[in-house]
C-alpha atoms as one frame of an Amber mdcrd trajectory, in Angstrom:
protein
  27.681  -7.022 -13.854  29.094  -3.601 -14.801  29.756  -0.815 -12.329  26.843
   1.122 -13.846  24.474  -1.814 -13.309  25.631  -2.124  -9.694  24.983   1.564
  -9.155  21.517   1.283 -10.663  20.759  -1.694  -8.425  21.956   0.197  -5.340
  19.877   3.220  -6.295  16.838   1.030  -6.898  17.312  -0.635  -3.520  17.663
   2.643  -1.610  14.713   4.274  -3.393  12.482   1.244  -2.764  13.545   1.002
   0.889  12.824   4.684   1.440   9.468   4.323  -0.306   8.505   1.403   1.942
   9.368   3.404   5.071   7.451   6.445   3.812   4.442   4.238   3.058   4.633
   2.839   6.587   4.029   6.328   8.027   0.514   6.412   6.544  -1.148   4.511
   9.394   0.653   6.701  11.942  -0.571   9.948  10.365  -4.110   8.564  10.001
  -4.299   7.450  13.640  -2.888  10.776  14.853  -5.387  12.693  12.721  -8.361
  10.594  13.866  -7.369  11.171  17.476  -6.730  14.915  17.126  -9.620  15.944
  14.844 -12.236  13.137  14.967 -12.611  13.468  11.178 -14.347  10.596   9.340
 -12.549   8.219   6.966 -13.905   9.425   3.598 -13.273  13.101   4.454  -9.666
  12.445   5.477  -9.120  10.258   2.408 -10.557  12.996   0.166  -8.290  15.629
   1.708  -5.300  13.325   1.280  -6.014  13.011  -2.442  -6.863  16.724  -2.766
  -3.409  17.675  -1.511  -1.853  14.967  -3.721  -3.650  16.053  -6.897  -1.429
  19.032  -7.866   1.682  16.854  -7.643   0.198  14.153  -9.865  -1.017  16.688
 -12.430   2.363  18.428 -12.583   4.385  15.212 -12.736   1.921  13.742 -15.231
   2.315  16.733 -17.548   6.107  16.594 -17.295   6.389  12.812 -17.757   3.943
  12.889 -20.670   6.539  14.814 -22.667   9.011  11.947 -22.167   6.878   8.812
 -21.970   4.075  10.134 -24.155   5.684   8.951 -27.389   4.059   5.540 -26.909
   0.302   5.707 -27.302  -1.867   4.159 -24.618  -4.347   1.748 -26.175  -8.041
   1.713 -25.292  -7.582  -1.669 -23.597  -4.723  -0.288 -21.492  -6.832   2.750
 -20.532  -9.582   0.391 -19.377  -7.246  -1.620 -17.155  -5.587   1.513 -15.750
  -9.091   2.729 -14.874  -9.842  -0.591 -13.151  -6.570  -0.453 -11.201  -7.254
   3.111 -10.083 -10.890   2.623  -9.085 -11.119  -0.980  -7.903  -7.533  -1.179
  -6.754  -6.228   1.991  -5.171  -9.513   3.805  -4.411 -11.214   0.838  -2.753
  -8.087  -0.326  -0.934  -7.529   3.183   0.482 -11.148   3.467   1.575 -11.129
   0.079   3.325  -7.805   0.955   4.953  -8.946   4.286   6.394 -12.177   2.748
   7.699 -10.301  -0.117   9.336  -7.752   2.185  10.981 -10.571   3.750  12.994
 -10.953   0.492  14.920  -7.609  -1.368  15.093  -4.002  -0.520  15.915  -1.546
   0.756  13.322   0.756  -2.215  13.915  -1.948  -4.802  13.249  -3.173  -2.841
  10.214   0.239  -2.963   8.566   0.664  -6.647   9.369  -2.692  -7.641   7.835
  -2.114  -5.366   4.862   1.228  -7.060   4.330  -0.642 -10.177   3.206  -0.989
  -8.606  -0.247   2.058 -10.429  -1.747   0.448 -13.761  -0.812  -2.828 -12.669
  -2.395  -0.901 -11.666  -5.512   0.518 -15.206  -5.682  -2.967 -16.676  -5.305
  -4.347 -14.365  -8.015  -1.612 -15.454 -10.405  -2.248 -19.095  -9.464  -6.016
 -19.171  -9.930  -6.516 -16.348 -12.452  -3.465 -16.666 -14.684  -3.036 -20.438
 -14.070   0.537 -20.278 -12.780   1.702 -23.282 -10.773   1.962 -22.959  -6.991
   5.355 -24.368  -5.966   6.187 -26.141  -2.735   8.218 -23.130  -1.543   5.331
 -20.785  -2.243   2.955 -23.093  -0.376   5.269 -23.072   2.660   5.555 -19.288
   2.392   1.781 -18.921   2.347   1.464 -21.170   5.396   4.077 -19.120   7.278
   2.450 -15.776   6.501  -1.051 -16.848   7.499   0.264 -18.544  10.650   2.099
 -15.318  11.480  -1.040 -13.255  11.019  -2.985 -15.687  13.221  -0.432 -15.490
  16.031  -0.218 -11.691  15.887  -4.008 -11.474  15.758  -4.336 -13.554  18.935
  -1.905 -11.226  20.667  -3.818  -8.156  19.508  -7.099  -9.631  20.749  -5.646
  -9.863  24.256  -4.808  -6.152  24.138  -8.004  -4.940  22.463 -10.804  -7.041
  23.961 -12.986  -4.019  24.817 -13.247  -2.739  21.224 -16.692  -3.726  19.809
 -15.595  -2.921  16.233 -12.326  -4.867  16.356 -13.484  -7.630  13.983 -15.104
  -5.155  11.610 -11.882  -3.148  11.488  -9.746  -6.189  10.753 -12.175  -7.286
   8.029 -11.861  -3.860   6.369  -8.062  -4.111   6.388  -8.318  -7.640   4.992
 -10.422  -6.280   2.103  -7.829  -3.557   1.657  -5.081  -6.173   1.266  -7.160
  -8.126  -1.277  -7.990  -5.103  -3.442  -4.436  -3.750  -3.207  -3.054  -7.097
  -4.401  -5.176  -6.745  -7.550  -3.697  -3.270  -7.991  -0.157  -4.630  -7.693
  -0.761  -7.542 -10.076  -2.191  -5.120 -12.630   0.665  -2.688 -12.061   3.235
  -5.392 -12.726   1.601  -6.134 -16.088   1.019  -2.518 -17.177   3.870  -0.410
 -15.818   6.451  -1.407 -18.446   3.966  -0.989 -21.294   2.671   2.428 -20.303
   5.678   3.859 -18.445   6.220   3.867 -14.702   5.534   7.531 -14.004   2.700
   7.874 -16.496   0.969   4.734 -15.198   1.206   5.917 -11.590  -0.237   9.319
 -12.471  -3.138   7.939 -14.516  -4.076   5.300 -11.926  -3.928   7.839  -9.108
  -6.050  10.336 -11.059  -8.745   7.705 -11.622  -8.587   6.773  -7.931  -8.843
  10.451  -6.952 -11.910  10.898  -9.163 -13.592   7.921  -7.492 -12.808   9.245
  -4.019 -14.091  12.750  -4.842 -17.333  11.375  -6.287 -17.798   9.258  -3.166
 -17.263  12.296  -0.948 -19.571  14.611  -2.919 -22.406  12.065  -2.844 -22.158
  11.431   0.905 -20.671  14.593   2.490 -20.527  18.357   2.016 -17.505  20.624
   1.781 -19.199  23.034   4.215 -19.201  20.243   6.795 -15.391  20.079   6.951
 -13.762  21.928   9.835 -10.492  23.047   8.229  -8.400  23.332  11.375  -4.607
  23.751  11.074  -4.191  20.263  12.554  -6.408  18.659   9.911  -4.617  20.527
   7.116  -1.199  19.526   8.499  -1.997  15.824   8.724  -3.744  15.802   5.333
  -0.715  17.432   3.699   1.669  15.008   5.430  -0.447  12.071   4.254  -0.403
  13.460   0.722   3.302  14.205   0.365   5.140  11.862   2.737   2.813   8.829
   2.701   1.312   9.015  -0.810   3.063  11.000  -3.553   6.707  10.282  -2.739
   6.355   6.534  -1.996   4.041   5.860  -4.955   6.663   7.095  -7.415   9.468
   5.429  -5.456   7.705   2.058  -5.705   7.021   2.478  -9.419  10.679   3.355
  -9.956  11.704   0.328  -7.916   9.487  -2.036  -9.927  10.983  -0.730 -13.144
  14.621  -0.690 -12.033  14.962  -3.787  -9.827  11.766  -5.777 -10.516   8.542
  -6.366  -8.605   9.932  -9.481  -6.863  12.819  -7.544  -5.323  10.394  -4.786
  -4.355   8.230  -7.350  -2.538  11.252  -8.510  -0.527  12.516  -5.025   0.341
   9.085  -3.825   1.431   9.202  -6.467   4.172  10.568  -3.606   6.266   7.086
  -2.042   6.208   5.437  -3.865   9.144   8.549  -3.527  11.306   8.768   0.191
  10.549   5.087   0.734  11.386   5.230  -1.293  14.614   8.277   0.680  15.823
   6.693   4.025  14.909   3.384   3.011  16.493   5.194   2.111  19.703   7.179
   5.341  20.050   4.690   7.797  18.496   1.275   6.322  19.298   2.220   4.485
  22.472   1.056   1.093  21.148   2.425  -1.889  23.055   4.783  -4.363  21.418
   4.074  -7.887  22.667   5.858 -11.172  22.107   3.110 -12.752  19.978   3.143
  -9.711  17.691   6.898 -10.019  17.171   6.655 -13.756  16.448   3.820 -13.208
  14.003   5.648 -10.370  12.267   8.773 -12.515  11.889   6.806 -15.374  10.285
   5.028 -13.024   7.872   8.296 -11.421   6.761   9.968 -14.808   6.245   7.009
 -15.920   4.158   7.080 -12.822   1.965  10.844 -13.130   1.429  10.385 -16.775
   0.385   7.714 -15.739  -2.106   9.960 -13.051  -3.542  12.956 -15.370  -3.915
  10.876 -18.126  -5.488   9.435 -15.638  -7.969  12.964 -14.501  -8.808  13.966
 -18.092  -9.607  10.917 -18.556 -11.812  11.632 -15.386 -13.782  15.374 -16.036
 -14.218
């Protein structure tokens, strides 16, 4: 390996790690905003994408001058549309709804099941073989979620919408895994930046249509607090990490990205403890450890298969 390749790998690692940590702030900002403003999920999600939109348009215009030499086929447009609408839009909606009812730490842990769902999608949809290591990894991750879930139930027994909230986050993980599988197959063909912009623009359109058919702009109370949290969600937890992850997938591969993003649940749990005052219990730590081990095993096995 040349010195240049080592430098690229180090850059890819640092960018991906930073992106994972930035992504992990999303649940914190959402919970803080819900508590401070009592805004509903679709309104907050719409404001998040509204503040993100100028960045995506500007970056899309700039990247189109570089990556635009390769034409996007009609088939590729169709799948980018599907990834934006049925992947990112739906996963974001389910996530924001679920965060109204469960803790930020549990949300991130359930959401972190998406690498295992990606393996299952590739196994049943694209007919790839499920190895023994991957089977063990799946067992570890689901056991970890079960243990952490039991611990959370002991802390949150009075919440009547606890199961509904966890089901919404589960749906978020499923839909986001489809987004990631599609991203892995499209990003190198379309271009990392251009793909991210197009998918996000389709997702934004879906979110805006949802808002306009169910809410009114006049019904939004644009307080400084709501604007602050919406802008933070847009820049820190959406725009920056989305491009960081796309860069990471292109520079170091989706399998390495899956391993590095294992920091996500730990980052969220620590932030939730110190910022939101959420308790850290032993069962949650055990469950988190098992989930991370499982995801790392999946990433390493995928690396072996692709080498």
